[in-house]
C-alpha positions as a Python dict, from the first residue, in 0.01 Angstrom:
ca = {
    (1, 'M'): (0, 0, 0),
    (2, 'T'): (-205, 285, -142),
    (3, 'I'): (-224, 654, -68),
    (4, 'N'): (-567, 614, 86),
    (5, 'S'): (-472, 330, 321),
    (6, 'K'): (-373, 555, 610),
    (7, 'K'): (-287, 465, 966),
    (8, 'P'): (-312, 716, 1249),
    (9, 'I'): (7, 885, 1362),
    (10, 'I'): (106, 763, 1707),
    (11, 'K'): (180, 1047, 1946),
    (12, 'L'): (406, 938, 2228),
    (13, 'S'): (501, 1113, 2548),
    (14, 'R'): (855, 1087, 2684),
    (15, 'R'): (746, 816, 2929),
    (16, 'K'): (584, 607, 2659),
    (17, 'V'): (876, 641, 2419),
    (18, 'L'): (1119, 532, 2687),
    (19, 'K'): (892, 242, 2778),
    (20, 'A'): (860, 136, 2415),
    (21, 'G'): (1234, 169, 2375),
    (22, 'G'): (1296, -49, 2676),
    (23, 'M'): (1065, -314, 2539),
    (24, 'G'): (1262, -303, 2217),
    (25, 'I'): (1583, -370, 2408),
    (26, 'L'): (1422, -670, 2574),
    (27, 'G'): (1356, -827, 2239),
    (28, 'I'): (1009, -720, 2136),
    (29, 'I'): (1155, -597, 1806),
    (30, 'A'): (1163, -864, 1539),
    (31, 'S'): (1513, -960, 1431),
    (32, 'S'): (1627, -898, 1074),
    (33, 'S'): (1905, -1025, 854),
    (34, 'T'): (2211, -818, 779),
    (35, 'G'): (2197, -652, 438),
    (36, 'M'): (2461, -682, 170),
    (37, 'L'): (2431, -358, -30),
    (38, 'G'): (2697, -189, 182),
    (39, 'M'): (2952, -418, 17),
    (40, 'Q'): (2825, -364, -336),
    (41, 'T'): (2807, -82, -586),
    (42, 'V'): (2456, 44, -527),
    (43, 'S'): (2237, 107, -829),
    (44, 'A'): (1867, 164, -873),
    (45, 'A'): (1839, -194, -995),
    (46, 'N'): (1972, -370, -685),
    (47, 'I'): (1831, -157, -403),
    (48, 'H'): (1586, -357, -194),
    (49, 'S'): (1508, -327, 176),
    (50, 'N'): (1552, -623, 408),
    (51, 'L'): (1266, -480, 619),
    (52, 'K'): (912, -442, 489),
    (53, 'K'): (812, -204, 767),
    (54, 'L'): (995, 89, 923),
    (55, 'R'): (915, 269, 1246),
    (56, 'I'): (986, 634, 1180),
    (57, 'G'): (982, 927, 1420),
    (58, 'D'): (922, 1296, 1367),
    (59, 'F'): (908, 1592, 1604),
    (60, 'N'): (719, 1823, 1370),
    (61, 'P'): (354, 1761, 1269),
    (62, 'N'): (369, 2013, 983),
    (63, 'Y'): (324, 1864, 636),
    (64, 'A'): (641, 2028, 503),
    (65, 'A'): (854, 1856, 767),
    (66, 'Q'): (746, 1510, 646),
    (67, 'W'): (698, 1594, 280),
    (68, 'S'): (976, 1397, 113),
    (69, 'W'): (936, 1054, 270),
    (70, 'R'): (556, 1076, 269),
    (71, 'L'): (571, 1154, -104),
    (72, 'A'): (809, 862, -149),
    (73, 'Q'): (544, 647, 18),
    (74, 'G'): (250, 796, -173),
    (75, 'L'): (422, 778, -511),
    (76, 'G'): (512, 414, -458),
    (77, 'Y'): (887, 471, -445),
    (78, 'M'): (918, 310, -103),
    (79, 'E'): (717, 11, -215),
    (80, 'E'): (941, -30, -520),
    (81, 'V'): (1242, -79, -291),
    (82, 'G'): (1057, -317, -57),
    (83, 'I'): (937, -81, 218),
    (84, 'M'): (566, -153, 232),
    (85, 'D'): (453, 25, 546),
    (86, 'F'): (544, 276, 818),
    (87, 'E'): (458, 310, 1183),
    (88, 'V'): (479, 683, 1251),
    (89, 'F'): (561, 826, 1594),
    (90, 'L'): (512, 1199, 1649),
    (91, 'T'): (727, 1286, 1950),
    (92, 'D'): (987, 1529, 2078),
    (93, 'E'): (1160, 1231, 2238),
    (94, 'Y'): (1287, 1080, 1917),
    (95, 'I'): (1642, 1036, 2046),
    (96, 'P'): (1532, 814, 2338),
    (97, 'G'): (1318, 630, 2084),
    (98, 'L'): (1622, 560, 1867),
    (99, 'I'): (1839, 461, 2161),
    (100, 'G'): (1573, 236, 2310),
    (101, 'G'): (1494, 69, 1979),
    (102, 'S'): (1132, 176, 1936),
    (103, 'L'): (1231, 382, 1630),
    (104, 'D'): (1433, 270, 1330),
    (105, 'V'): (1479, 609, 1162),
    (106, 'T'): (1380, 957, 1269),
    (107, 'H'): (1365, 1307, 1131),
    (108, 'G'): (1519, 1551, 1375),
    (109, 'D'): (1743, 1848, 1438),
    (110, 'T'): (2109, 1817, 1347),
    (111, 'S'): (2196, 1956, 1690),
    (112, 'E'): (2001, 1677, 1860),
    (113, 'F'): (2179, 1400, 1672),
    (114, 'F'): (2523, 1549, 1735),
    (115, 'G'): (2458, 1652, 2094),
    (116, 'A'): (2301, 1323, 2197),
    (117, 'G'): (2580, 1128, 2031),
    (118, 'K'): (2843, 1326, 2218),
    (119, 'A'): (2662, 1312, 2554),
    (120, 'S'): (2577, 942, 2540),
    (121, 'G'): (2884, 804, 2369),
    (122, 'L'): (2648, 593, 2157),
    (123, 'P'): (2668, 553, 1776),
    (124, 'I'): (2390, 797, 1683),
    (125, 'K'): (2431, 873, 1313),
    (126, 'M'): (2275, 1129, 1082),
    (127, 'I'): (2238, 957, 743),
    (128, 'N'): (2116, 1240, 522),
    (129, 'L'): (2004, 1599, 543),
    (130, 'Y'): (1649, 1729, 506),
    (131, 'R'): (1681, 2106, 530),
    (132, 'D'): (2010, 2263, 427),
    (133, 'K'): (1887, 2622, 446),
    (134, 'E'): (1706, 2823, 708),
    (135, 'W'): (1478, 3122, 695),
    (136, 'W'): (1579, 3394, 938),
    (137, 'I'): (1246, 3571, 974),
    (138, 'M'): (1124, 3825, 1224),
    (139, 'G'): (754, 3893, 1210),
    (140, 'V'): (612, 4203, 1374),
    (141, 'R'): (267, 4305, 1493),
    (142, 'K'): (40, 4573, 1355),
    (143, 'G'): (186, 4918, 1410),
    (144, 'I'): (553, 4817, 1382),
    (145, 'N'): (700, 4954, 1059),
    (146, 'T'): (1071, 4993, 1130),
    (147, 'F'): (1326, 4836, 1360),
    (148, 'D'): (1335, 5161, 1555),
    (149, 'D'): (968, 5101, 1639),
    (150, 'L'): (1078, 4790, 1829),
    (151, 'R'): (1269, 4987, 2092),
    (152, 'G'): (1126, 4903, 2432),
    (153, 'G'): (924, 4619, 2283),
    (154, 'K'): (904, 4247, 2351),
    (155, 'I'): (1068, 3994, 2118),
    (156, 'T'): (1038, 3616, 2140),
    (157, 'G'): (1207, 3324, 1973),
    (158, 'G'): (1061, 3065, 2207),
    (159, 'G'): (1307, 2939, 2467),
    (160, 'L'): (1564, 3201, 2567),
    (161, 'G'): (1853, 2962, 2513),
    (162, 'G'): (1726, 2826, 2182),
    (163, 'R'): (1844, 2882, 1829),
    (164, 'N'): (1539, 3086, 1726),
    (165, 'T'): (1610, 3337, 2001),
    (166, 'W'): (1973, 3349, 1894),
    (167, 'I'): (1858, 3426, 1539),
    (168, 'M'): (1630, 3705, 1663),
    (169, 'R'): (1929, 3854, 1842),
    (170, 'Q'): (2140, 3842, 1524),
    (171, 'I'): (1865, 4015, 1324),
    (172, 'L'): (1833, 4288, 1586),
    (173, 'K'): (2210, 4346, 1593),
    (174, 'A'): (2227, 4361, 1214),
    (175, 'N'): (1963, 4633, 1217),
    (176, 'G'): (2114, 4858, 1481),
    (177, 'L'): (1947, 4735, 1800),
    (178, 'D'): (2110, 4591, 2111),
    (179, 'P'): (1901, 4286, 2216),
    (180, 'D'): (2021, 4327, 2575),
    (181, 'K'): (1933, 4696, 2609),
    (182, 'D'): (1691, 4811, 2342),
    (183, 'V'): (1430, 4533, 2365),
    (184, 'E'): (1309, 4271, 2610),
    (185, 'M'): (1373, 3914, 2499),
    (186, 'V'): (1087, 3708, 2643),
    (187, 'P'): (1048, 3330, 2660),
    (188, 'M'): (746, 3153, 2515),
    (189, 'K'): (646, 2790, 2528),
    (190, 'G'): (516, 2603, 2226),
    (191, 'G'): (610, 2628, 1863),
    (192, 'S'): (607, 2887, 1589),
    (193, 'D'): (229, 2876, 1548),
    (194, 'G'): (198, 3000, 1907),
    (195, 'R'): (443, 3281, 1840),
    (196, 'M'): (242, 3382, 1534),
    (197, 'K'): (-75, 3395, 1743),
    (198, 'A'): (103, 3606, 2006),
    (199, 'L'): (197, 3856, 1735),
    (200, 'I'): (-157, 3871, 1601),
    (201, 'A'): (-291, 3922, 1955),
    (202, 'E'): (-23, 4190, 2010),
    (203, 'V'): (110, 4008, 2315),
    (204, 'V'): (460, 4053, 2169),
    (205, 'D'): (597, 4304, 1921),
    (206, 'G'): (829, 4075, 1725),
    (207, 'A'): (875, 3700, 1694),
    (208, 'S'): (1055, 3423, 1515),
    (209, 'V'): (814, 3280, 1258),
    (210, 'F'): (823, 3087, 934),
    (211, 'P'): (715, 3153, 575),
    (212, 'R'): (381, 2979, 611),
    (213, 'H'): (277, 3235, 876),
    (214, 'E'): (309, 3539, 652),
    (215, 'S'): (-47, 3552, 515),
    (216, 'R'): (-209, 3545, 859),
    (217, 'I'): (32, 3801, 1001),
    (218, 'V'): (-28, 4034, 707),
    (219, 'E'): (-406, 3988, 741),
    (220, 'S'): (-376, 4107, 1102),
    (221, 'G'): (-189, 4420, 995),
    (222, 'G'): (161, 4294, 1073),
    (223, 'K'): (441, 4196, 839),
    (224, 'F'): (778, 4029, 799),
    (225, 'I'): (1021, 4305, 890),
    (226, 'S'): (1317, 4084, 797),
    (227, 'A'): (1339, 3761, 595),
    (228, 'E'): (1663, 3606, 475),
    (229, 'L'): (1741, 3255, 352),
    (230, 'T'): (2071, 3137, 498),
    (231, 'N'): (2287, 2824, 470),
    (232, 'A'): (2212, 2600, 765),
    (233, 'P'): (2227, 2217, 754),
    (234, 'Q'): (1967, 2218, 1028),
    (235, 'E'): (1761, 1899, 998),
    (236, 'G'): (1814, 1548, 882),
    (237, 'F'): (1735, 1181, 924),
    (238, 'G'): (1920, 968, 1173),
    (239, 'S'): (1947, 619, 1310),
    (240, 'M'): (2160, 410, 1544),
    (241, 'G'): (2486, 266, 1419),
    (242, 'D'): (2401, -85, 1532),
    (243, 'W'): (2063, -72, 1354),
    (244, 'L'): (2238, 47, 1039),
    (245, 'D'): (2491, -235, 1059),
    (246, 'K'): (2208, -490, 1072),
    (247, 'N'): (1984, -319, 817),
    (248, 'E'): (2206, -162, 553),
    (249, 'D'): (1964, -262, 278),
    (250, 'A'): (1678, -84, 455),
    (251, 'A'): (1889, 230, 504),
    (252, 'H'): (1994, 232, 138),
    (253, 'A'): (1633, 180, 30),
    (254, 'F'): (1492, 454, 253),
    (255, 'V'): (1745, 718, 150),
    (256, 'H'): (1717, 631, -220),
    (257, 'A'): (1336, 652, -224),
    (258, 'D'): (1340, 970, -16),
    (259, 'L'): (1581, 1146, -253),
    (260, 'R'): (1390, 1026, -556),
    (261, 'A'): (1077, 1187, -411),
    (262, 'R'): (1260, 1514, -354),
    (263, 'L'): (1363, 1529, -719),
    (264, 'W'): (997, 1477, -809),
    (265, 'L'): (884, 1745, -561),
    (266, 'F'): (1123, 2001, -704),
    (267, 'D'): (959, 1975, -1047),
    (268, 'P'): (697, 2257, -1052),
    (269, 'K'): (459, 2053, -1267),
    (270, 'N'): (411, 1817, -971),
    (271, 'K'): (314, 2092, -726),
    (272, 'S'): (-62, 2026, -715),
    (273, 'K'): (-20, 1652, -678),
    (274, 'A'): (241, 1701, -406),
    (275, 'Y'): (-11, 1891, -195),
    (276, 'K'): (-291, 1647, -275),
    (277, 'I'): (-89, 1350, -154),
    (278, 'M'): (-24, 1521, 179),
    (279, 'R'): (-390, 1611, 220),
    (280, 'D'): (-484, 1251, 138),
    (281, 'Y'): (-260, 1143, 424),
    (282, 'G'): (-458, 1371, 655),
    (283, 'Y'): (-220, 1664, 687),
    (284, 'D'): (-369, 2011, 730),
    (285, 'V'): (-258, 2211, 427),
    (286, 'P'): (-463, 2532, 389),
    (287, 'P'): (-496, 2652, 28),
    (288, 'E'): (-288, 2961, 99),
    (289, 'F'): (10, 2738, 182),
    (290, 'E'): (31, 2639, -184),
    (291, 'A'): (145, 2993, -259),
    (292, 'M'): (447, 2913, -40),
    (293, 'Y'): (557, 2614, -250),
    (294, 'Q'): (884, 2763, -375),
    (295, 'T'): (957, 2923, -39),
    (296, 'E'): (917, 2587, 136),
    (297, 'I'): (1124, 2379, -103),
    (298, 'N'): (1400, 2643, -105),
    (299, 'Q'): (1485, 2517, 245),
    (300, 'I'): (1494, 2149, 151),
    (301, 'A'): (1818, 1984, 40),
    (302, 'K'): (1721, 1852, -302),
    (303, 'D'): (2007, 1602, -301),
    (304, 'G'): (2009, 1527, 72),
    (305, 'G'): (2350, 1685, 127),
    (306, 'W'): (2519, 2014, 203),
    (307, 'A'): (2788, 2219, 32),
    (308, 'D'): (3107, 2125, 217),
    (309, 'S'): (3267, 2071, 556),
    (310, 'K'): (3301, 2444, 618),
    (311, 'T'): (2924, 2484, 589),
    (312, 'M'): (2872, 2231, 865),
    (313, 'D'): (3163, 2372, 1066),
    (314, 'D'): (3004, 2718, 1060),
    (315, 'F'): (2663, 2581, 1155),
    (316, 'V'): (2809, 2385, 1447),
    (317, 'K'): (2989, 2699, 1567),
    (318, 'S'): (2656, 2885, 1572),
    (319, 'L'): (2510, 2604, 1784),
    (320, 'Q'): (2807, 2617, 2017),
    (321, 'A'): (2748, 2990, 2061),
    (322, 'T'): (2407, 2916, 2215),
    (323, 'G'): (2534, 2628, 2425),
    (324, 'A'): (2337, 2378, 2215),
    (325, 'L'): (2657, 2185, 2145),
    (326, 'P'): (2977, 2150, 2347),
    (327, 'K'): (3294, 2325, 2231),
    (328, 'D'): (3492, 2003, 2190),
    (329, 'I'): (3247, 1818, 1965),
    (330, 'R'): (3366, 1657, 1642),
    (331, 'W'): (3051, 1643, 1431),
    (332, 'Q'): (3201, 1398, 1181),
    (333, 'D'): (3173, 1128, 1450),
    (334, 'Y'): (2793, 1145, 1426),
    (335, 'V'): (2748, 1134, 1049),
    (336, 'E'): (2735, 830, 819),
    (337, 'L'): (2688, 934, 459),
    (338, 'K'): (2754, 617, 261),
    (339, 'Y'): (2381, 566, 211),
    (340, 'L'): (2340, 922, 87),
    (341, 'W'): (2638, 902, -146),
    (342, 'A'): (2513, 572, -289),
    (343, 'A'): (2168, 722, -351),
    (344, 'Q'): (2318, 1029, -514),
    (345, 'E'): (2525, 811, -746),
    (346, 'A'): (2231, 584, -831),
    (347, 'L'): (2015, 889, -915),
    (348, 'G'): (2285, 1057, -1124),
    (349, 'L'): (2351, 1335, -873),
    (350, 'P'): (2693, 1479, -784),
    (351, 'K'): (2841, 1362, -455),
    (352, 'R'): (2761, 1631, -199),
    (353, 'P'): (2929, 1689, 34),
    (354, 'A'): (3227, 1539, -143),
    (355, 'Y'): (3382, 1440, 190),
    (356, 'I'): (3343, 1503, 564),
}
């Protein structure tokens, strides 16, 4: 495996993911032997995957969303632990892919892992965290200079029931505006890039955007009227409990290599190479994004964990407030951190969270 030996990302619709998943259930997936590392003290010396290839899903095509495991691949860390190749599926339907068996591991929203686990009654498990912090950013169009200028204006966070809209409402409240009376909260399909374009075109007056959008918004005469980094264990990697039981070695290997790559990424001297590797894999990384290096990695959990149970409790409560999660959910039922804790120990990192 080399950095330049790239395979195209497979983009699957819901129908195709479900079909692939069904085929997996019928036995198209090759069987694998049960690993033994779960019964051992895991160290860097004895980590080795029982699978040479993993099928990994992701919902976000942005380079920063896939940075850690792609770096682990490009730097050879995955190969060192026996993972030689990936089949990458870019799809919003990563939970059906896990359930059906067409995906082994996927990057996704914490809320999706917990919510799907609760709704299905199936052993969907989040095995480590990717982003433990979240930027609460409201971008505004040209001509908006203060929050008072937003009165009577249109604000979007995407879907009206989504977390980004909830965040926009919190920002408005914190700055003296009533989101139900002083502005119009409008829905918008698509992702944050679409919301940025709507700001630039002055279709909306304020929108939920991300750090990478700042330069283009500023060029258009707009700005970030509010930007705050908050604790939010918002994204992670997950798998199915039965797959983990059969492939403990693969899970240990993946998490270990992924965390090792994060430690490398967080070293500023590796910044240029980190971007080059992603470009070599075909990701679109405009030069101006390199100025956002520290801003991007500030959101990533360097050690794959989060502070403590209260941090997750508070995050889950915020999801319950939007209806994204039911009131009676016990999030601990959908987390399996033994692979994370083993990787942290093997890499000389403190155990975080210490318990769940």
